C-alpha positions as CSV (number, residue, x, y, z in Angstrom):
1,M,33.8,9.0,-24.5
2,P,32.9,11.3,-22.1
3,N,34.9,14.6,-22.3
4,I,37.2,14.9,-19.0
5,F,37.6,18.5,-19.2
6,L,33.8,19.4,-19.0
7,K,32.5,19.6,-15.4
8,P,30.5,16.7,-14.4
9,A,26.7,16.8,-14.6
10,V,26.3,14.5,-11.7
11,S,28.8,13.1,-9.2
12,V,27.6,9.7,-8.4
13,I,28.5,8.6,-4.9
14,V,28.9,5.0,-4.1
15,P,29.7,3.8,-0.4
16,V,31.1,0.3,-0.7
17,Y,31.2,-2.3,2.2
18,R,31.3,-6.0,2.0
19,V,29.1,-6.3,-1.1
20,D,31.3,-8.0,-3.6
21,K,28.3,-10.4,-4.6
22,Y,26.6,-7.4,-5.9
23,L,29.0,-5.0,-6.6
24,T,29.6,-5.7,-10.2
25,E,26.3,-5.6,-11.2
26,C,25.8,-2.2,-9.6
27,L,28.9,-0.9,-11.2
28,E,28.2,-1.7,-14.6
29,S,24.8,0.0,-14.3
30,I,26.5,3.2,-13.4
31,V,29.4,3.3,-15.9
32,N,26.9,2.5,-18.9
33,Q,24.6,5.5,-17.9
34,T,23.2,7.2,-21.2
35,L,24.3,10.3,-19.3
36,T,28.1,10.1,-19.9
37,N,29.4,13.1,-18.3
38,I,29.3,11.9,-14.8
39,E,31.7,11.6,-12.0
40,I,31.9,8.4,-10.4
41,I,33.1,8.5,-6.3
42,I,33.5,5.0,-5.1
43,V,34.2,5.2,-1.4
44,D,35.6,1.9,0.1
45,E,34.7,1.8,3.6
46,G,35.7,-1.7,4.5
47,D,38.7,-4.0,4.5
48,D,37.2,-6.6,1.9
49,D,40.1,-7.6,-0.7
50,R,37.5,-9.0,-3.1
51,C,35.5,-5.7,-3.2
52,R,38.7,-3.6,-3.5
53,K,39.8,-5.7,-6.5
54,I,36.5,-5.0,-8.2
55,I,37.1,-1.3,-7.7
56,D,40.4,-1.2,-8.8
57,Y,39.3,-2.9,-12.0
58,Y,36.8,-0.4,-13.0
59,Q,39.1,2.3,-12.0
60,S,41.7,1.2,-14.3
61,I,39.3,1.1,-17.4
62,D,36.9,4.0,-16.4
63,C,38.6,7.5,-16.1
64,R,35.4,9.1,-14.6
65,I,36.1,7.0,-11.2
66,V,37.9,8.0,-8.0
67,A,37.9,5.5,-5.4
68,P,39.0,7.1,-2.0
69,H,39.3,4.8,1.0
70,K,37.6,5.2,4.4
71,K,38.2,2.2,6.5
72,N,35.2,1.7,8.8
73,G,33.9,5.1,8.7
74,G,30.3,4.0,8.2
75,Y,27.9,4.8,5.7
76,G,27.1,8.6,6.8
77,A,31.0,9.3,6.8
78,S,31.5,7.8,3.4
79,C,28.7,9.7,1.9
80,N,29.9,12.9,3.5
81,L,33.4,12.1,2.0
82,G,31.7,11.9,-1.3
83,I,29.5,15.2,-1.0
84,S,32.7,17.0,0.0
85,M,34.7,15.7,-3.1
86,A,32.0,16.0,-5.6
87,K,32.6,18.4,-8.7
88,G,29.5,17.6,-10.5
89,E,26.4,20.1,-10.7
90,F,24.3,17.4,-8.9
91,I,25.1,14.6,-6.4
92,A,23.4,11.2,-6.6
93,I,23.7,8.5,-4.1
94,V,23.7,4.6,-5.0
95,E,23.8,1.7,-2.5
96,S,26.3,-0.7,-3.8
97,D,24.2,-3.8,-3.9
98,D,21.4,-1.8,-6.1
99,V,20.8,-1.4,-9.8
100,L,20.1,1.6,-12.1
101,A,18.2,1.8,-15.5
102,P,20.6,3.4,-18.2
103,N,18.9,6.3,-18.7
104,M,18.2,7.3,-15.0
105,Y,20.7,10.4,-14.6
106,E,20.1,11.5,-18.2
107,E,16.3,11.9,-17.8
108,L,16.5,13.4,-13.9
109,Y,19.4,15.9,-14.9
110,D,17.5,17.0,-17.9
111,L,14.3,17.5,-15.7
112,A,16.4,19.3,-13.0
113,I,17.6,21.9,-15.6
114,E,14.4,22.3,-17.3
115,T,12.6,23.2,-13.9
116,G,15.4,24.7,-12.0
117,A,15.3,22.3,-9.2
118,D,17.3,21.6,-6.1
119,V,15.9,18.0,-5.6
120,V,14.5,15.8,-8.3
121,K,13.0,12.7,-6.7
122,G,11.1,9.6,-8.3
123,P,9.8,6.2,-7.3
124,Y,11.8,3.0,-7.4
125,Y,11.3,-0.9,-7.9
126,E,11.9,-3.2,-5.2
127,Y,14.4,-5.7,-6.7
128,F,14.6,-9.5,-5.7
129,S,17.4,-11.4,-6.7
130,N,15.1,-13.5,-8.9
131,G,14.5,-10.7,-11.3
132,T,11.3,-10.0,-9.8
133,L,10.2,-6.1,-9.8
134,R,7.8,-4.6,-7.4
135,D,6.5,-0.9,-7.3
136,C,7.3,1.1,-4.2
137,S,4.3,1.4,-1.8
138,Y,3.8,4.9,-2.1
139,R,4.1,5.7,-6.1
140,R,0.3,5.6,-6.7
141,K,-0.4,8.0,-3.9
142,L,2.2,10.6,-5.1
143,K,1.1,10.2,-8.5
144,T,-2.1,12.2,-7.4
145,S,-1.2,14.2,-4.3
146,V,1.8,16.3,-5.6
147,P,2.6,18.1,-8.7
148,Q,4.3,16.2,-11.6
149,K,7.4,17.5,-13.0
150,K,7.0,21.0,-11.2
151,C,8.7,22.5,-8.6
152,F,6.7,22.5,-5.4
153,S,7.7,22.6,-1.4
154,A,7.1,20.4,1.4
155,V,5.1,23.3,3.0
156,D,2.4,22.9,0.3
157,Y,2.7,19.3,-0.2
158,G,3.8,17.6,3.0
159,E,3.0,14.1,1.9
160,I,6.4,14.1,0.2
161,L,7.5,13.7,3.7
162,E,5.6,10.5,4.4
163,I,7.5,8.3,2.1
164,H,10.5,5.9,2.3
165,A,13.5,8.1,2.5
166,S,14.9,6.4,-0.8
167,L,17.7,9.1,-0.8
168,W,19.1,7.1,-4.0
169,A,15.9,7.7,-6.0
170,A,17.0,11.1,-6.4
171,I,19.5,14.1,-7.6
172,Y,20.6,16.8,-5.2
173,R,22.0,20.4,-6.6
174,T,25.4,20.6,-5.3
175,S,25.4,24.1,-4.5
176,Y,22.1,23.6,-2.5
177,M,23.9,20.7,-0.5
178,R,26.6,23.3,0.3
179,E,24.6,26.3,1.0
180,K,22.4,24.7,3.3
181,N,25.4,22.6,4.7
182,I,23.5,19.1,4.3
183,R,25.2,16.2,5.5
184,F,24.5,12.7,6.9
185,I,24.7,11.9,10.6
186,Q,28.0,10.2,10.9
187,A,27.5,7.2,13.3
188,K,30.0,4.4,13.4
189,G,28.4,1.6,11.8
190,G,25.3,3.3,12.0
191,A,22.1,2.1,10.4
192,Y,19.3,4.5,9.3
193,V,21.5,7.4,8.9
194,D,19.2,8.8,5.9
195,V,16.3,9.7,8.5
196,G,18.0,13.3,8.8
197,F,19.2,13.5,5.5
198,R,15.9,13.1,4.2
199,I,14.4,15.5,6.3
200,D,17.1,18.3,5.6
201,T,16.8,17.9,1.9
202,L,13.0,18.1,1.6
203,T,12.6,21.1,4.1
204,N,15.2,23.5,3.1
205,T,13.9,24.4,-0.4
206,N,10.8,25.0,-2.5
207,K,12.3,23.6,-5.7
208,I,11.3,19.7,-5.1
209,V,10.5,18.1,-8.2
210,W,8.4,14.6,-8.3
211,Y,9.1,12.6,-11.4
212,D,6.7,9.4,-11.7
213,K,9.1,7.0,-13.3
214,P,11.0,4.4,-11.5
215,F,14.7,4.2,-12.6
216,Y,16.4,2.5,-9.4
217,L,16.2,-0.9,-8.5
218,Y,16.3,-1.2,-4.7
219,R,17.4,-4.7,-3.8
220,V,15.5,-6.0,-0.7
221,D,16.4,-9.6,-0.3
222,A,20.4,-8.7,-0.3
223,E,22.3,-10.9,2.5
224,G,22.6,-8.4,5.8
225,S,20.0,-5.8,4.3
226,T,18.3,-3.6,6.8
227,T,15.0,-4.1,4.8
228,N,14.6,-7.5,6.1
229,N,16.2,-6.8,9.6
230,F,14.8,-3.9,11.3
231,R,16.6,-2.9,14.3
232,L,14.9,-0.7,16.6
233,A,17.9,0.6,18.6
234,P,19.8,2.3,16.2
235,M,16.5,3.6,14.8
236,I,15.9,5.3,18.1
237,K,19.4,6.8,18.2
238,R,18.7,8.3,14.9
239,W,15.9,10.2,15.9
240,S,17.7,11.4,19.0
241,E,20.5,12.8,16.7
242,V,17.8,14.4,14.4
243,H,16.3,16.1,17.6
244,Q,19.8,17.3,18.8
245,A,20.6,18.5,15.2
246,H,17.5,20.5,15.1
247,K,17.1,21.7,18.8
248,D,17.5,25.4,17.9
249,Q,15.6,25.3,14.7
250,Q,11.7,25.7,14.7
251,F,10.3,23.4,12.0
252,N,7.7,25.0,10.0
253,E,4.2,24.2,11.4
254,Y,3.2,22.5,8.2
255,F,6.2,20.1,8.3
256,Y,5.7,18.9,12.0
257,P,2.7,16.7,11.6
258,F,4.3,14.7,8.9
259,L,7.7,14.4,10.9
260,I,5.7,13.4,13.9
261,K,4.1,10.8,12.0
262,D,7.2,9.4,10.6
263,E,8.9,9.1,14.0
264,Y,5.7,7.5,15.4
265,L,5.9,4.8,12.7
266,N,9.6,4.0,12.8
267,T,9.7,3.9,16.8
268,I,6.1,3.2,18.5
269,G,4.9,1.6,15.4
270,W,7.4,-1.1,15.4
271,L,6.7,-2.0,19.1
272,K,3.7,-4.0,18.0
273,N,6.2,-6.6,16.2
274,I,9.4,-6.4,18.1
275,K,10.6,-6.1,21.8
276,C,12.0,-3.1,23.2
277,S,14.2,-2.6,26.3
278,E,13.4,-0.1,29.2
279,E,16.1,1.9,28.1
280,E,14.8,2.2,24.7
281,I,11.4,3.1,25.6
282,R,12.7,5.8,27.7
283,E,14.6,7.2,24.8
284,I,11.6,7.2,22.8
285,S,9.7,8.8,25.3
286,T,12.4,11.4,26.0
287,N,12.2,12.4,22.0
288,L,8.4,12.4,22.0
289,Q,8.5,14.9,24.9
290,K,10.4,17.4,22.8
291,L,7.5,17.3,20.2
292,P,4.9,20.3,20.7
293,I,1.7,18.8,22.3
294,E,-0.6,20.9,20.3
295,T,0.8,20.0,17.0
296,I,0.0,16.4,18.1
297,K,-3.5,16.9,19.1
298,K,-4.0,18.8,16.0
299,S,-2.3,16.6,13.6
300,P,-4.6,15.7,10.7
301,V,-2.3,12.9,9.5
302,L,-2.3,11.0,12.9
303,T,-5.2,8.9,13.7
304,G,-6.7,9.0,17.1
305,N,-5.0,5.8,18.3
306,Q,-1.8,6.9,17.1
307,K,-2.0,10.2,19.1
308,N,-3.2,8.0,22.0
309,E,-0.1,5.9,21.9
310,I,2.3,8.8,21.5
311,F,0.7,10.4,24.8
312,A,0.8,7.1,26.7
313,C,4.5,6.8,25.9
314,R,5.1,10.4,26.8
315,K,3.5,10.2,30.2
316,D,4.5,6.6,31.3
317,P,7.2,4.9,29.2
318,E,7.5,1.9,31.4
319,G,3.8,1.3,31.5
320,F,3.5,1.8,27.9
321,L,6.0,-0.8,27.4
322,I,4.4,-3.3,29.5
323,K,1.1,-2.8,27.5
324,M,2.7,-3.0,24.3
325,N,4.2,-6.4,25.4
326,R,0.9,-7.7,26.1
327,Y,-0.5,-6.3,22.9
328,R,2.0,-8.4,20.9
329,R,1.1,-11.6,22.9
330,L,-2.5,-10.9,21.9
331,K,-1.7,-10.0,18.5
332,R,0.2,-13.3,17.8
333,A,-3.0,-15.0,19.5
334,Y,-5.4,-13.3,17.1
335,A,-3.0,-14.1,14.2
336,D,-3.3,-17.8,14.8
337,F,-7.1,-17.4,14.9
338,D,-7.0,-15.3,11.8
339,K,-5.2,-18.1,9.8
340,F,-8.0,-20.5,11.0
341,I,-10.5,-18.0,9.8
342,N,-8.7,-17.7,6.7
343,F,-8.8,-21.2,5.7
344,F,-12.3,-21.7,6.3
345,G,-13.3,-18.5,4.7
346,S,-11.5,-18.8,1.4
347,Q,-13.6,-19.3,-1.5
348,S,-12.2,-22.7,-2.6
349,V,-12.4,-24.3,0.5
350,R,-16.0,-23.2,1.3
351,Y,-17.0,-24.7,-2.3
352,S,-15.1,-27.7,-1.6
353,F,-16.9,-28.3,1.6
354,F,-20.4,-27.6,-0.4
355,C,-19.6,-30.1,-3.2
356,L,-18.8,-32.5,-0.7
357,A,-21.7,-32.3,1.2
358,V,-23.7,-32.4,-1.8
359,I,-22.1,-35.5,-3.0
360,F,-22.5,-37.4,0.3
361,L,-26.2,-36.4,0.8
362,L,-26.8,-37.6,-2.8
363,A,-24.9,-41.0,-2.3
364,S,-26.9,-41.5,0.9
365,L,-30.1,-42.0,-1.3
366,N,-28.6,-44.9,-3.2
367,I,-26.8,-46.9,-0.3
368,S,-28.3,-49.3,2.2
369,E,-30.1,-47.9,5.2
370,E,-27.3,-48.3,7.8
371,G,-24.8,-46.8,5.3
372,G,-27.0,-44.1,4.1
373,F,-27.5,-43.0,7.5
374,I,-23.5,-42.5,8.2
375,T,-23.2,-41.0,4.6
376,S,-26.2,-38.6,5.4
377,L,-24.8,-37.7,8.7
378,T,-21.3,-36.9,7.0
379,G,-23.1,-34.8,4.4
380,I,-25.1,-32.8,7.2
381,I,-21.7,-32.1,9.0
382,L,-20.0,-31.0,5.7
383,G,-22.9,-29.0,5.1
384,L,-22.7,-27.2,8.6
385,V,-18.9,-26.5,7.9
386,F,-19.9,-24.9,4.8
387,I,-22.3,-22.8,6.6
388,F,-19.6,-21.8,9.0
389,S,-17.3,-20.9,6.4
390,L,-20.0,-18.8,4.8
391,C,-20.0,-16.9,8.1
392,A,-16.2,-16.9,8.7
393,R,-15.7,-13.5,6.9
394,V,-18.3,-11.9,8.7
395,V,-17.0,-13.1,11.9
396,Q,-13.3,-12.0,10.7
397,K,-14.9,-8.5,10.1
398,L,-16.4,-8.1,13.4
399,L,-13.4,-9.4,15.1
400,S,-11.1,-6.9,13.3
401,R,-13.2,-4.0,14.2
402,A,-13.5,-5.2,17.8
403,K,-9.8,-5.5,17.9
404,E,-9.2,-1.8,16.8
405,K,-11.8,-0.5,19.5
406,I,-10.0,-2.4,22.1
407,V,-6.8,-1.0,21.1
408,N,-8.1,2.5,20.9
409,V,-9.2,2.3,24.6
410,Y,-6.4,0.4,25.7
411,F,-4.0,3.3,25.2
412,Q,-6.0,6.0,26.2
413,N,-4.3,7.9,28.6
């Protein structure tokens, strides 16, 4: 049993809102951590009696749990309440439909103490309800691009700013959070409030530690998950709030290129896949106009095409929106053609046509003259299809290169 008189090593904050289907699995993974000296702050932000019953049960059997109720305050407000209540040396955040490896906080805490880190962050697994686990996309890159298990800053290793926010795959020193007044943006029912939190936690310290070991299972197919239901409007709103919060702060010149790219990917980057209103594109344009032109031009992490799109959106948002809508239609048409090419260019289909062509041509030698002609003609046609399938991949590559060039010219300002 944990000693309730000791200061907790980690305060684990769990905002809960209508996740009764997954909540028990989540809480089980927290209460069974090998680091027993933890505080568990479960913030019930909804009015779901099923969630409340689960929370009440765990609170009755585990003295480490406190469970304040903040009705309909939103994710950011719930996390902020947890941060203000936290008594632990470090703070951690867990989404209430996710699962933790049992040794997560023990290993992260030990590394934080060993290195003196303000933030210890690591990769995570994408977790599917059928039990499948998949490595997060950026793990391989950071394994070679940032120091391992040693303190560094985003000034020296800006790559840390390019990754998924994944604020829950980390622990944060409580004194650091309070000294720098790092909090979540509080937006009622607001999605993507982790945008500003990630920027603040990673740009205010030179004591970040990367630990290349995934402990956190991030559920990607939960009902209502934003992972599979991206919404552009709240993402734009979050970036507007980030700009407002930092309007009097001059970001370090080393941070800016990475932050600009992140904003590009999460706003303009999505316009190639989803619709956007004129009001939304004007807000994106307004935000982009707050960014230094020279920094955009000289950014080593933005491609030429990405820079062109940023400048086009800044200059003429309505015209840019028209172009993006056209681009999306062209992209759908290209995708249909791409499926056709992929079918004929696949190795199995190619060999099937080749074998059928040979079979028909050989069969034509042993059939009557009239039947042999039809059979051999079929074999020739199949042979031509086989030749086409050999060329399909080449055609696909040429079209892909042409598409990139067209897009690059298309968004020149």
